[in-house]
C-alpha positions as CSV (number, residue, x, y, z in Angstrom):
1,M,-5.0,-31.1,-11.3
2,T,-5.3,-28.1,-13.7
3,T,-3.1,-27.4,-16.7
4,L,-2.6,-24.0,-18.3
5,R,-1.4,-24.8,-21.8
6,N,0.8,-22.7,-24.1
7,V,1.4,-19.8,-21.7
8,H,4.4,-17.5,-21.2
9,I,5.9,-16.8,-17.8
10,I,7.0,-13.2,-17.1
11,D,10.2,-13.0,-15.1
12,V,9.6,-10.3,-12.4
13,D,13.4,-9.7,-12.1
14,T,13.8,-8.7,-15.8
15,A,10.2,-8.4,-17.2
16,A,11.4,-10.9,-19.9
17,I,8.8,-13.1,-21.4
18,G,9.7,-16.8,-21.4
19,D,9.0,-19.4,-24.1
20,A,5.7,-21.1,-24.2
21,V,5.2,-23.7,-21.5
22,D,2.4,-25.8,-19.9
23,I,1.8,-25.4,-16.2
24,D,0.3,-28.1,-14.0
25,F,-1.0,-27.1,-10.6
26,A,-3.4,-28.1,-7.8
27,D,-2.9,-26.1,-4.6
28,T,0.6,-25.2,-5.9
29,I,2.4,-25.5,-9.2
30,T,3.8,-29.0,-9.7
31,T,5.4,-29.0,-13.1
32,I,6.3,-26.5,-15.9
33,P,7.2,-28.6,-19.1
34,P,7.7,-26.9,-22.5
35,A,4.5,-26.4,-24.4
36,E,3.3,-29.5,-26.3
37,D,2.4,-27.3,-29.2
38,P,4.5,-24.1,-29.0
39,S,3.3,-23.0,-32.5
40,A,-0.3,-22.8,-31.2
41,E,-1.8,-19.4,-30.3
42,S,-0.7,-18.3,-26.9
43,N,-3.3,-18.5,-24.1
44,G,-1.8,-15.7,-22.1
45,F,0.9,-14.7,-19.6
46,V,1.7,-15.9,-16.1
47,L,3.3,-13.8,-13.3
48,P,3.0,-13.8,-9.5
49,G,-0.3,-12.6,-8.0
50,L,-0.4,-8.8,-7.7
51,I,-0.6,-7.0,-4.4
52,D,-2.4,-3.7,-4.0
53,T,-0.8,-2.2,-0.9
54,H,-3.5,0.4,-0.2
55,V,-7.3,-0.3,-0.5
56,H,-10.5,0.3,1.4
57,L,-13.3,-2.2,1.7
58,K,-17.0,-1.6,1.4
59,S,-18.7,-4.5,-0.4
60,R,-17.8,-7.9,-1.8
61,E,-18.6,-7.7,-5.5
62,P,-15.8,-5.3,-6.5
63,L,-13.3,-7.5,-4.7
64,V,-14.5,-10.5,-6.8
65,G,-13.8,-8.3,-9.8
66,A,-10.3,-7.6,-8.6
67,L,-9.3,-11.3,-9.2
68,R,-9.6,-11.0,-13.0
69,P,-6.8,-8.4,-13.3
70,G,-4.6,-10.7,-11.3
71,L,-4.8,-9.4,-7.8
72,T,-4.4,-12.0,-5.1
73,T,-3.8,-9.8,-2.0
74,L,-5.3,-6.6,-0.8
75,V,-3.9,-4.4,2.0
76,D,-6.8,-2.7,3.7
77,L,-5.8,0.6,5.3
78,G,-9.0,1.8,6.8
79,T,-12.2,-0.3,7.1
80,H,-14.7,-0.8,10.0
81,P,-16.1,-2.6,11.8
82,D,-13.7,-5.4,12.4
83,S,-16.6,-7.9,12.0
84,F,-17.0,-6.9,8.4
85,V,-13.3,-7.3,7.6
86,D,-13.5,-10.8,9.3
87,D,-16.4,-11.8,7.1
88,L,-14.5,-10.8,4.0
89,R,-11.4,-12.6,5.2
90,S,-13.4,-15.9,5.4
91,N,-14.6,-15.5,1.8
92,R,-12.6,-17.7,-0.6
93,G,-14.0,-16.0,-3.7
94,I,-12.0,-12.8,-3.3
95,P,-8.3,-11.9,-2.9
96,G,-6.7,-12.5,0.4
97,I,-7.0,-9.5,2.8
98,V,-4.3,-8.0,5.1
99,S,-6.0,-5.4,7.3
100,A,-5.3,-2.5,9.6
101,G,-9.0,-2.0,10.3
102,S,-9.6,1.4,11.8
103,A,-6.8,4.0,11.5
104,A,-5.4,6.0,14.5
105,S,-6.3,9.7,14.2
106,A,-6.8,12.7,16.4
107,P,-10.1,13.0,18.2
108,G,-12.4,15.1,16.1
109,S,-10.6,14.1,12.9
110,S,-12.2,13.9,9.5
111,Q,-12.0,10.1,9.7
112,I,-14.2,10.1,12.9
113,E,-16.5,13.1,12.2
114,V,-17.0,12.7,8.4
115,M,-16.1,9.2,7.5
116,G,-17.8,7.6,10.6
117,F,-14.8,5.7,12.0
118,P,-15.3,4.5,15.6
119,V,-14.5,7.1,18.4
120,E,-12.1,4.4,19.8
121,S,-9.8,5.2,16.9
122,G,-9.2,8.7,18.2
123,V,-5.9,8.8,20.2
124,T,-5.9,11.5,22.9
125,G,-2.1,11.6,23.5
126,P,0.9,9.4,24.1
127,D,-0.6,7.8,27.1
128,D,-3.5,6.7,25.1
129,A,-1.4,4.9,22.3
130,G,-1.3,1.6,24.3
131,R,-5.1,1.5,24.6
132,F,-5.5,2.0,20.8
133,L,-2.9,-0.6,20.0
134,D,-4.5,-3.1,22.4
135,W,-7.8,-2.4,20.7
136,R,-6.3,-3.0,17.2
137,E,-4.6,-6.2,18.3
138,A,-7.8,-7.6,19.8
139,G,-9.6,-6.7,16.6
140,G,-7.2,-8.8,14.6
141,A,-5.2,-6.0,12.9
142,D,-2.2,-7.2,10.8
143,L,-0.6,-3.8,10.7
144,I,-1.2,-0.3,12.1
145,K,-2.5,2.6,10.0
146,I,-1.8,6.2,11.3
147,I,-3.3,9.4,10.0
148,I,-0.6,12.1,9.9
149,E,-1.9,15.6,9.3
150,D,0.2,18.7,8.7
151,P,-0.9,21.5,11.2
152,D,0.8,24.1,9.0
153,A,-1.3,23.0,5.9
154,T,-4.7,22.3,7.4
155,E,-7.0,23.1,10.4
156,V,-8.0,19.4,10.7
157,P,-7.1,18.0,14.2
158,A,-3.7,16.4,14.1
159,L,-1.8,13.8,16.2
160,D,1.2,15.5,17.8
161,I,4.8,14.1,17.4
162,P,4.9,12.5,20.9
163,T,1.7,10.7,20.2
164,L,2.9,9.6,16.8
165,R,6.1,8.2,18.3
166,A,4.2,6.4,21.0
167,L,2.0,4.7,18.4
168,V,5.0,3.7,16.2
169,D,7.1,2.5,19.1
170,G,4.2,0.6,20.6
171,A,3.4,-1.0,17.3
172,H,7.0,-2.0,16.9
173,D,7.1,-3.5,20.4
174,R,4.2,-5.7,19.2
175,E,6.1,-6.4,15.9
176,L,3.5,-4.7,13.9
177,L,4.2,-2.7,10.7
178,T,3.1,1.0,10.7
179,V,1.7,2.7,7.6
180,A,1.1,6.4,7.7
181,H,-1.3,8.5,5.6
182,A,0.7,11.6,4.6
183,V,-0.2,14.0,1.8
184,T,2.1,17.0,2.2
185,P,5.9,17.4,2.6
186,G,5.3,18.5,6.2
187,A,3.3,15.3,6.9
188,F,6.2,13.2,5.4
189,D,8.6,14.9,7.7
190,R,6.4,14.2,10.8
191,G,6.1,10.6,9.7
192,L,9.9,10.3,9.4
193,E,10.4,11.9,12.8
194,A,8.0,9.4,14.3
195,G,9.8,6.5,12.6
196,V,6.9,5.0,10.6
197,D,7.7,2.1,8.2
198,V,5.6,3.1,5.2
199,L,4.5,6.5,3.9
200,T,1.4,6.2,1.7
201,H,0.4,8.9,-0.9
202,V,2.7,11.4,-2.4
203,P,2.4,15.2,-2.3
204,F,0.9,17.0,-5.4
205,G,0.8,20.5,-3.9
206,A,4.5,21.0,-3.2
207,R,7.8,19.4,-4.1
208,L,9.5,17.1,-1.6
209,S,12.8,18.6,-0.5
210,E,16.2,17.0,-1.1
211,A,16.6,16.8,2.7
212,T,13.3,14.9,3.1
213,I,14.2,12.5,0.3
214,S,17.6,11.9,1.8
215,R,16.1,11.1,5.2
216,I,13.7,8.6,3.6
217,V,16.7,6.9,2.0
218,E,18.7,6.9,5.2
219,T,15.9,5.6,7.4
220,G,14.9,2.9,4.9
221,T,11.3,4.2,4.9
222,I,9.1,2.7,2.1
223,V,6.7,4.8,0.0
224,S,3.4,3.8,-1.6
225,P,2.6,6.8,-3.8
226,T,-1.0,5.9,-4.8
227,L,-0.7,7.9,-8.0
228,V,-4.1,6.7,-9.2
229,M,-5.7,8.3,-6.2
230,M,-3.7,11.5,-6.5
231,R,-4.9,11.7,-10.1
232,A,-8.5,11.2,-9.0
233,I,-8.3,13.9,-6.2
234,A,-6.6,16.4,-8.6
235,D,-9.4,15.8,-11.1
236,A,-12.1,16.2,-8.4
237,R,-10.7,19.3,-6.7
238,L,-8.5,21.3,-9.0
239,G,-10.2,21.8,-12.3
240,E,-7.8,23.3,-14.8
241,N,-4.9,22.9,-12.4
242,A,-5.3,19.2,-12.2
243,D,-2.8,18.3,-14.8
244,S,0.0,20.5,-13.3
245,A,-0.7,19.1,-9.9
246,F,-0.5,15.5,-11.0
247,A,2.7,16.3,-13.0
248,L,4.2,17.5,-9.6
249,A,3.1,14.2,-8.0
250,L,4.9,12.3,-10.8
251,S,7.9,14.5,-10.3
252,N,8.0,13.7,-6.6
253,V,7.9,10.0,-7.3
254,R,10.6,10.4,-10.0
255,A,12.9,12.0,-7.4
256,L,12.2,9.4,-4.8
257,H,12.9,6.6,-7.3
258,A,16.1,8.3,-8.6
259,A,17.3,8.6,-5.0
260,G,16.8,4.8,-4.4
261,V,13.7,4.9,-2.2
262,R,11.8,1.6,-2.0
263,I,8.5,2.2,-3.8
264,I,5.5,-0.2,-3.6
265,A,2.3,-0.1,-5.7
266,G,-0.9,0.9,-4.1
267,T,-4.1,2.6,-5.4
268,D,-6.2,3.7,-2.5
269,A,-9.1,1.8,-4.2
270,N,-12.4,2.7,-2.8
271,E,-16.1,3.1,-3.5
272,T,-16.7,6.6,-2.2
273,P,-18.6,9.1,-4.5
274,F,-16.0,11.8,-4.1
275,A,-13.0,10.2,-5.8
276,P,-13.8,6.5,-6.5
277,V,-11.0,4.2,-7.6
278,P,-12.0,0.8,-8.9
279,H,-10.5,-2.3,-7.3
280,G,-8.3,-4.5,-9.5
281,A,-7.8,-2.8,-12.9
282,S,-6.6,0.5,-11.2
283,L,-3.4,-1.3,-10.1
284,H,-2.5,-1.7,-13.8
285,D,-2.9,2.0,-14.1
286,E,-0.7,2.6,-11.1
287,L,2.0,0.5,-12.6
288,G,1.8,2.6,-15.8
289,Y,2.1,5.8,-13.7
290,L,5.2,4.3,-11.9
291,I,6.8,3.7,-15.3
292,D,5.9,7.2,-16.3
293,A,7.8,8.3,-13.1
294,G,11.0,6.5,-14.2
295,M,10.6,2.9,-13.2
296,T,11.5,0.1,-15.6
297,A,8.8,-2.3,-16.4
298,A,10.5,-4.9,-14.3
299,E,10.7,-2.5,-11.3
300,A,7.0,-1.7,-11.6
301,V,6.0,-5.3,-11.7
302,R,8.2,-6.0,-8.6
303,S,6.6,-3.1,-6.8
304,A,3.3,-5.0,-6.9
305,T,4.7,-8.5,-6.4
306,S,7.9,-9.5,-4.7
307,G,8.8,-6.0,-3.6
308,A,5.4,-5.4,-2.0
309,A,5.6,-8.8,-0.3
310,D,9.0,-8.2,1.1
311,A,8.1,-4.7,2.3
312,L,5.0,-5.8,4.1
313,G,6.4,-9.1,5.5
314,L,4.4,-11.3,3.3
315,S,7.2,-13.2,1.6
316,G,7.7,-17.0,1.9
317,P,5.3,-19.8,2.3
318,G,5.0,-19.5,6.1
319,A,5.4,-15.7,6.4
320,D,3.7,-14.2,9.4
321,R,2.0,-11.2,7.9
322,R,1.8,-9.6,11.3
323,R,5.5,-9.4,11.8
324,R,7.6,-6.4,10.7
325,P,10.1,-7.1,8.0
326,C,13.8,-6.9,9.1
327,G,15.5,-3.6,8.4
328,S,12.3,-1.6,8.3
329,A,12.5,2.1,9.3
330,G,11.5,1.7,12.9
331,H,14.7,-0.2,13.7
332,R,16.8,2.7,12.6
333,D,17.9,5.9,14.3
334,R,15.1,8.3,14.2
335,S,17.5,11.2,14.2
336,A,19.1,10.1,10.9
337,G,19.4,12.9,8.4
């Protein structure tokens, strides 16, 4: 039995800070009596474990460091090989890991040619989607990551709409959530047409249209903006234009939030030299950016706790993290909006 003395519980529904209490726990919390000495100096604050809904894995040590800022779950959206992810999953000294492993992309994509993802992750067309999904299931994937490129904005090879739909529909048939990399308004629209459950990243080069935002609301699609990463990319690529680009990203998130879109907190934490984002503490920065974009403190905290858990099917003591949450976008009419 362990006791935390004279701590304050933060209510994730209101962000209110409760009176001082003592918390007894072993594997679970057993009792929460009032503090024996409430006049003593506080020993800190208690809130549910934080979930980063977008990370990449490379080594163990940064994941150990993620525990101290309060992260208890990491959602890996692009790591290979599967054996490395399995080794990390079995390690009890780091946050729990929910993983997609390798993301689906077009043959010849940057993910394969530059980042070194397996050639098996390239999907040649709709008829190849089942093979990819079988491979991901056999590799122990908890969800499916799909790279959506915008052919009008880049020359990088892109999966076409029929292939995207085949991947999403096949994942849903397997009761697996789909998360799509999308960084332009056009990529957002392609993801919506395909019926993905979660769009991750937010555009910083153009404004999302009212029609796109309305369709996100109508389909119930969830957005993980990864503002920390958008700031890092803007700084790395755009020089004196970085501030204005990031302001546009914040504006897009502000519009999404004002429209009622479900937003969850993710950072795209990684160890790459181009735009590294540290595991753990960067999620606190993400919550600050979400507040800058119009969220209340309570909404921001929920986006990394109960809101993230509900969105990704992680809620409840016996939740099957591989099952899609009820009411996710793929259950809805793809033609909405």
